[in-house]
N, C-alpha and C positions, 0 to 999 in steps of 0.2 A: 504494500500500500504506500503510495507516494504522499508525502506531507511537506508543508512549508511552515516553519515556525520563526517567529521573531525572537532572536536570542541576543543576549548581552555578553560580549567577549570579555574574558578576564585573563587573557594571556599577558596583558600588561595593565597599567592603570588608566589607560584611555577609555576603557569600557565602551567600545564602539558597538553599535547595534547592527546586526546582520540578519539576512534571511537565510535560514539553514534549510536546505533541501535534503530529504531523506527518503529512502525506499526500504520498506520492511524493517525499519529501525536502524538502517545503516546510513551513515553520512555519504551524501552524493556530492554536494557542492555548497558554496556560499555565494551570495550576491548582495549588493547594496540594497538596503531597505529604502525605497523611494518615498515612503510616507513619513520617515523620521527626519526631523529638521537638521540634525547634526550628521554631516557626512562622515563615514568611517575613514580610516587610513587606507587610501587607495593602494592596491598592490602589496598589502602587508604580507610579508613572506611567512609569518607565523600562521596566518590564516590560509593563504593560498597554497603553501607547501606543507606546513606543519600540522594542521588540525586533524586531517584524516589519519596521518601517521601516529599522532598522539592517541587518537581514539582506538586505533587498531593495533597498537604496539604490543608485541607479545610480553614485554616486561611490565606493562601496566599492572598495578595491583588489582586483583579481581575478586578475591575472597579473603576473609579474615585468616590470619596466620598466627600460630602459637609456637613459641620457641620450643624446639625438641631436643636441643643439646645445651652445651654451655653458652653463655651469652657471647655473641660474636662468632660462634662456631659455624654459622650459616646453615643450621639444620632447623627445618620448620615442618609443621603439620598444618594442613588445612582444617579449619573447624567452622561451625556455623556462626552466624551473627548472634544468635540467641545464646549459645554456649559461651562465646567470647565475651559478650556483655555481662552475662551472669558471673563469670569468673573474675573479670576486671572489677566489676562493682563490689564483689565480695572482698577482694584484696584491698581496694580503696577503703572500704568500710573498716577493715581490720587495722589499717594504718591510722585512720582517724580515731578509732577506739583507743589505740595504744599511745599515739603521739599528739593527737589533736588535728583538726581540719587543716591547719597551716602547714602540716607535714606533706601535703600534696601541692605540687607546683605545676604550672602550665607554661609552655613556651609557644609563642605565636610567630608567624612569619610575615609575608608580604601583605596579609590582610585582605586578600581578594575573595572574601566569602563573608558569611554572616557571623560577625563576632558576638552579636547579642546572645546567641545560643550558648556560647562559651561562658560569657560573663554572667548570664542568668544562672547557669549551673554552678559556677564558682561562688557567686554571692549566696545562693541557697545552701550550698555545701558548707560555706564558711571559710574558704581559703582566700586570703588577700594576695596570694603569690602567683599572679598571672604576670609573666615577664616576656619580653620579646624584643624584636628588632626595631619596634617603633621608637625606642630610646635614641637610636641614631638615624632614624628615617621618618621624617614628617613630624614626630612629636615635638622637637624643639620649635618648629614653626607654629604648630597648633597651640602649644601651651603659652608661648611668648605672645602670640597675637591675642589670645584670650586675656592675658594679664595686662597687656598694653592698650588694646583696642576695645576689649570687652566683648569680642566675638572673634571667630576665625575668619580671616580675610580671604577672599577669593581674588587673587591677583589677576589683572588683565594680561593675558587671558590664555588659558589652555585651549579654549574653543570660543572664538569671537561671539558666536551666536547664543551661548548659554545665558539665559536671563534677558536677552535682547533680541529674541526672534522677531523679525519684522522691522527692526530698526536698521538704518543705514550705518555701515561701518564708518567710524570717524578716525582720522589719522592722529596718532600720538605725536608729541613733540620729541620725546626721548624715551628710550627703553634701556634700563640698566639690568644686565643679566650677570648674576654672581654665582660662580661655582656650579654651573649646570651646563650640559651639552645637549640641547633639545634635539639636535640632528640625530642623536643616538638614543634618546630616552623619552622625549615628549614631542611627538611629531606634530600635534596640533599647534603647540607653541612654536615649533620650528616654522610651520606654514605661516603663522601669524607674524613672526619676525620678518620673514621675507616679504610678506604683503605690506607690512608697515614700512619697510625700507623703500619699497617702490613708491609709497605715498609720501616719502620725504622725511620719515622719522629718523632721528639720530639713534645710533646703537652703541652702547658702551658695554664691554665685556670685561669682567674681572675673573681671571682663571689662571692657574699655574701652568696650564697647557694651551698651546695655540690650536684650539679646536676649530671645527668648521664654522661654528658660530663666531668665534674670534676672527676668523678670516673675513666674515661678513661685516664686522664692526667698523665704525668710524674711529673708535679708540679702544685699544686692548691694553689692559693693565695686567702685568704678570707678577703677582706678589710671591714672596717667599712663603712656602707652605706654612699655614698656621698663623699668619699675621694679618688676616683680613680685618680683624677688629680694629687694629691700629690704623689701617688704611682708611676704613670708613669713618673713624673718629676724626682723622685729618680732613676728610671731605666735609664732614659736618662742621668742623672748625672753619673751613674756608667759606662755606655757605652762610654761616652765622656772622662771621666777621665782615664779610662783603655785603651783608644785608640782603641776601638773595632768597630768603625764606618768605613764606606767606605770613606776613605779620598779623593780618586780621585773624586768620584761622588759629595761629599759635597763641595770640593773646587771649582769644575767647575760648578755645577748645583744647588747649594743651596744658598739662600740669608739669611743672618742674623745669621750665625753659631756662631760668637763670642758673639753676644748678647744672643743667646740661651745658650751658655756655662755659661755665667754669671748668667742667671736666674736659670739654673739647679743647680748651686752651692748653691743656697738658700735652696735646698732640700737635705741635707745630709741624708744618709740612716737611721742613728740612730734617727734623728728628725722625719723622716717620719714614722718610725716604731711606734713611740708613737702616731702619728696622726691616722694611719690607722689600728692599731691592728695587722699588718702583721710583723712577726719577721724580723729583719734586715738581717739575713743570707739568708732568703727566697727571699727577694727583690734582693739581690746581685746575688743569684743563678739564679733567673728568668732573670735578665738583661743579664747575661753572657751566659746562655743557649740559649736565643733568638739570641744574637749577634754572637755567634760562630758556629751556625748551619744554614748555608745558602745553597740555597735560603730559605728565610722565608716569612711568610705571616701573616697578622693580619685580624681578622674579629671581628666586634663588633655588639652589638645590643642595645635594648632599655634600658638595664641596665645602660648605660652611657648617652644615649640620653634623658632620663627622669630625669636626675639630675638637681639640681637647676641652676648650671652654666655649662650647657652641652657643649657649644661651646669650651671653653678652654680644656675640657676633650677630645673631639673629635679631637681637634687640636693636642694634645699630641699623640694620636693614629696614626695620619698621619705623625707626626714628626718621630716616631719610624721607620716606613717603609722607610722614606726618608733617615735617617741616615744609613740604611743598603744598600742604592742604589737600593731599591726595587720598584722604580716608573717606570711604563711602561716597566716592565721586566717580564720574565718568572716566574710564581709563585707569583708575587708581586701585586702591585696596577696597574692593567692594565688600560690605558686611551684609550678607544675604538675609540673616535672621532665621527664625525657627522654621522647621518643616511643617507642612500642613498635615503630615501623617500623624496619627495618634493610635496607639501609644508611640512616643518618640523612642529613639534608640536607648536613651537612659532608662525610660520607663519599661521598655522591653527587657532591659538587662537586670531589672529589679535591684538597682544599687542600694535602695533603702533596706534590702534584706540583709546586707552585710552588718553584723553586730559591731558596735563601736569598739568593743574590746578586741575584736579580730582585726579591725583596721589598724590598731596600734601595733599589731604583731607583724605588719607587712615588712618584708625584708627590704632594708634600705630606706624606709620611711623616716627614720630618725635622722638620717644624714642627707638624703637627696629628696628634700621635701617638696620641691616645686611640682614634680610629676607623680608623686605618690598621693595617698589619700589626703594628707594635710593640705597640700597645695590645691588639689582638685576641689575639695570642699570649699576652701576659701574663695577660689576664683568663681566657682559656679554660684555661690551665694549672691554675688554682686551682679552676675550676668542674669540670673533669674529675676532679680528686682527690676532690671531695665527691660528685659525682653519678654518676661512672663514664662520663660521655658529655659531649661538648661541646654547647653551647647555641646553637641557631639556625644561621644560614648566614653565610658570610663576607661576603655582600652587605650585611649590617647590622653589620659589624665590621671590614672590611678594605677600605674604599673609598679610591680615590685622591681627591684634592681637585679637584673640577670646575673652580673658577676658576683654579687653578694649571695644569690641563691645557689650558684654552683659551689661556692665556698662553704655554705651551710651544709650542703650534701656531704662534703668531704670532712668537715670538722665537727659538725653537730652544733655549731655556734651561729647565732644565739640560741638556736634550737634545731633539732633534727629535721631535715627534709628527706623523706624516704621514698616518695613516689612522684613521677613526673609524666605528664601527657604532653606530647609535641603535636601541635595542630596548626595549619600544616606548615611545618618549619623544619629546618635541617641544621640544628645548632652545631653539628660537627663541621660544617662548612661556613656558616654565616655568623657564628659568635666569635668574638675576639678571644685570643689565648686558648686555642683549640686543644692544646695538650691538657690543660686543666679541665676543660669541658669533658674530654674523653675519660679522664679519671673519675669525674663526678658521675657520668652516666653509667660507667661500669660498676660504681659503688651502690647504686640504687637497689632497693628491694623490689621496685616495680617501675618499669618504663614502658609506656604505651605510645604508639605512633599512629596518627590518622593522616594518610598522605596518598599521593598518586603513585609513588614509586618506592622501591626499597632503596632508600638513600643510605649514605654512610651512617646516619643517625639511626635509621630504621633497622639496620643490621645489628644494632646493639640492643634492640627492644625485646621485651617479653611477649608483647602482642602487637601486631600490625594490622590496622583496619584500612580497607580500600576506600578512597574518597571519590565522590562524584565530582566530575569536572563541571565547568559552567555550561557545557553542552548538555549535561545530564540533570540539570536542576533549574528551577526558576530563580529569578533575582528581582528584588525591588530595591532601588538605589536612591537614597537621598544624602549621599556622602556621610552616612552614619549620623544624620540629623545636624550636620554642620551647615546644610544648605537648604534653601527653599525649593530648589528645582528637584524634580523626581523623574526617573525613567526606569523602565523595567524590561525584563526579557523572560520569555517562556522557556520551559524545558523542551529542548529540541530533539533529544534522543532518550531512549529508555535508560534508566540507571540500573535496571535489572534485566538481564537477558538469561533466562533459565539455562543452566548448564555452562554458560559462558562467563558471566560476571554478575556480581552483586555489590554495587558501590553506593554507599549512603552519603548524603550530604551531612554537614555538621549539625544541623538542627536535629535530624533523626539520631545522630550519634549521641549528642549530649542529652537529648530527651530520653534516649534509651538508658543511659547511665542514671539520669535523675529519677526516672520511674522506679529503678531498682534500689534507690537510696533514700526513699521516703519523701520524694518531691512530687508525688502524683498530682496533687491539686494545683500545682503551679505550672503544669504543662497541659493546658486544656485543649490545645490545638494538636490534632493528631499528625498533621503534616505542615511543612513549611508554607505551602500555599494557603492553608487555612490561617496561619499566623499573619500572612500578608492580607488576607480578607479582613482580619481584625484591624490592621493598621489603615486600611483604605476606607473604613467606615465614614470618616469625615467627607469623603467624596461621594458617598451614597453608592459605591460600587464595590464589587468583589474583584479579585485579581483577574479572573477571566474577562469580566466586563471592562476593566481598566485597559487590558491589552487590546480588546476589541475596539476601543475608542482611540487607539494609537499607542498606548503604553507609555505616555509621558505627560508631564505637567511643567510648563516653563512660564511662570509669571514674569512679567516685565520687571526689570530692575527698578527699584524705587530708591533714588539717591538722597544723600544728606538727611537720613532719618534722625540723626543726632539732634537736629534743630528742634525736633518735637520731644525727644525722649532722653537726650544725652547719650553717654556711652556706658556700657555695662561694666564699669570699673568703680573702685571705691570713691574716687573723686568725681565721677560722672564725666570725665574728660579723657582724652588720650594721655596716657601716663608716660611721658618721656622719662620722668623720674618715677619708677614703679613702686608704689606703696605696697603692692603684693609682694614683690621681692624683699622689700624692707621688712615687712611683717614676718616673713619666713626666715629672716636672719641673713639675707644676702645683700650685696651691693645693689642699691636701687638704680644705679647708672652703669652703663657699660664701661669696662676698663680692659686694657690689654695686659696679658701676662705671657711671658715666654713659655713655650710648651716644654714638657718634661724631658724630651730627648731630641735636642737639636745641636748643631755645632756651637751655639751660644751657651746653652744650658749645660752641655756635657762636652766641653772642648777636648778632654782627655780621651773620652770614648770615640770622638770624631776622628782621632788619629788612626784608629783601627777600622772604624766604620765611617768613611768620609762622605757618603752620599745620603741625601735625604730621600726617604721612601714614602711615597703616597700611594693610595689604592682607592678603589671604589668607583672609578670612572666606568660608565656604562659602555657596553659593546654589543652592537647588533649582530645577529638576530637573537642572541642569548639574552636571558633575563635573570639577573642575580645568579642563583645556582641552578637554574632550570634549563631544560631543553637539550642537555648534552647527549641524551640518548636518541634524539630525533635526527636521524641521519641527514635529511634534506637541509636542516638548519646547521648541523654541526659541520657539514662540508664547507659551509660559508665562513666558518670561524673554528677551525679544527684544533688549534693549539692555544695554550695560555701564553700571553705575550707580555714582555717587559719593554716598555718604551724607555730608550736611553738616547741621549744626545750623541750624534756621531763623533764629536770631538772627544767626549769621555770614552766612548767605545774604542776609538783609535788608541787612546792612551792605555787601555786595558787589553788591546789586541783582540777585540771581539768584533767579528764580522756580522753584518745583518743576516739573520737566520740562524746564527749559532745558538746552541743551547747553553744556558748559563745557570750558575748557582746564584741565588739571592739570599744573603745571610744577615741576620740580626743577632743580638744577644740571645734571642729565644729559640733560634733554630734556622734551618735553611730549606729552600724549596728550589725546584728546577723549573725554568721558564725559557721560552724562546725569545731571542733578542729581536727587537724591531727598532732600527735606527729611526729617530724622530727628532728633527731639528726644532720642533715647537716646544721643547722642554728645556729648562735651564741645565747647563752642564753639571750642576751640583745636585740635580734632582733626578730620580727615576720613578716611573709609575708602573706598578704591578697590577694586572687584572685580578679581580676578586671572583669568588664563587666557583672555583674550579675543583671538580672531581671527575672521575672517569668511570661511567657506568659499565663500560666494556670490560673493566678489570674485575676480578673475583670479588664477591661481597664479603666472604669470610675473612677473619683476621689472618695474617697481618695486613691484608690489602685494604679491606673496607672501601672497595672501589677507588683505590688510589688517593684516599683522602689526605695522605701525608706528602704526596708527590709535588703538587703545585698549588696547594691551598694557602693563600696569603695569610690566613689567620694563624698559621704556624708561627708567623713572624710578629704578630701584633700583641699588644699588652692591654689588659683590662683591670689591672689592680685598682680597687676602689680609691686608693690614695691618689691616683692620678686622674680619676674620672672627673668630669665637670661637676663642681660642687653644688650646682643648682639642681641638676636632674640625673646625674650619674652616667652621662654619655662617655663612651670610651674612644680614644683617639685612633683614627685611621688615616690621618693626613700628615702625621709627623712621627717619624722614627728614623734612626740611623742604621745604615746598612752598608754592605760591600757587595760587589758583583764580580764574579770571575767565571771563566769559561769551564764548561763541563768537559773534561778530557776524555771521558768514557763514551761520549755520544758524538 
């Protein structure tokens, strides 16, 4: 039987809508949905080449597996979902009875699924220890925007039309892009930048590498890794001292301008030029180009969110927009406000079910307060007063500190953590200091994985559950209640094919555990689609009816709402000087500090490890640690690459294409050299996310997790993590590079 379904792709975070054609439950093809106002990424290789292979790959997890030998031995037995859930729930219950609910932890990954099911389960169960990659990916932006603006800003623009369907596109005066390469990671933004350039917009790029976006720029600033805070403070200083800011907006709607002025004066351009390696005249030019070409917009990425002190860096980025009067305005930092869906994400998560005494036990909450329960509750208190609803989900504002959790597993301090669920994440590849993570996972009493593949992390599990992909489940998306726009996708393919596969989505998985652990009355919806029916009641529609009417809701943007309601902050203004930070015991203004491991902070170490190592840059068509088993995609990017300046490579007698060792104090990995003149001779960039599904899964191989995994080289000691939120550094480390003689 032939069918056509409107589906939402989750192969990356663009969440494009496609028409999925199937025949008797088998994927046939995709095509653009002509009725959906946001065009998908045309020619996306993940869809065109990878989707069918993903669905039909023989290594996709299809049935629950139970460990049959020693942990990591690679011996498994297939069991039913009912048996697997019964056994896991029983063991979780035993751990709770012996050690307390907090002894169960959860790790999360790229978040391309329904987190409310996880947080609902965790809150009802009583564990505050949900940890994950959000700490170094999006959370710094989310939490800082909430603290400074009183809502999460939607920067102009990943997709021009969101919230402005039917309005004519207007040119910006200037676009400032910091630490992100849209040509590799955010294609709608990349299209926007090219369109804006044709319309006369100025483009400034701040990046340690000369990316394709930097090639497009009118001005490219190449800072020393880890010094972006100093650079932006110098730009702020120029803008203020030259009187280039929006005085009317700042006087009326910004808190702490005088204190900011004094702090910025500590960063004169000549001093910052020495710190950052960026010439003083370029810093001044960038500040003036940005400030004098309005309206202007800022977009940043992981280049600043993965620095050692990322919160002050992100704070600077939001200050720049505020000084221009660009908050909740056309082309600027739009504050969309609450979703029309009810219950909201927070309400679906049942955050109120977490007992106060359990919140206090959250690992890292005593130290990294901004993004744990103390900071989350303080921020949301003021947001709710202004907006009438909380913003977003607790998964981006009440996370445990992952490095602290792994240490608690090993030491039992401050209390034992004996069980972990990974959903869907791969901490053996994506978490810093992977050697410590490995020891922790091996030491657990219970390790459970819900994922698409037997990853290196899954190979260490006691139980592995197969996860339904976006093609095999419905989706209702409001950016986890960060946004007022909504769109949805149907289930395009069956998630159960008798005798072939049985893959459950995360709602069914956590409901299945919850129903076995005394949570029956809190899971009234038997399916995820029924839960969506509940959320869509304000529209007077169920999920099927919503999809029949187009499957989207895009209200026109309403600008400058603060004139009626103020901002959702303690002062009711944009907080250049953050009273939230101050109340939590942190510096309320951004300040620069030298990173823990640089030629400046560790000059003796730099004699042995003379190069600065950065990582985390995106590389198409792979996505984080995913798609390496998809042959059609892997052929386009078969090897882990190290970018090194040709001058440095020549000094080390390393040819383009040579295999090299990259070594830090913490270990070494093997990568393929790629000569790249767009990087400073003192800096190298190593790709992240590498493992080799084609290698054996059992130990010692674990799919080659030790071979080229850059997190063998990184550090996550809590003492060097960002004091505000606990982010660990991926942009500053000292290394040496030398040729692999055996390859």
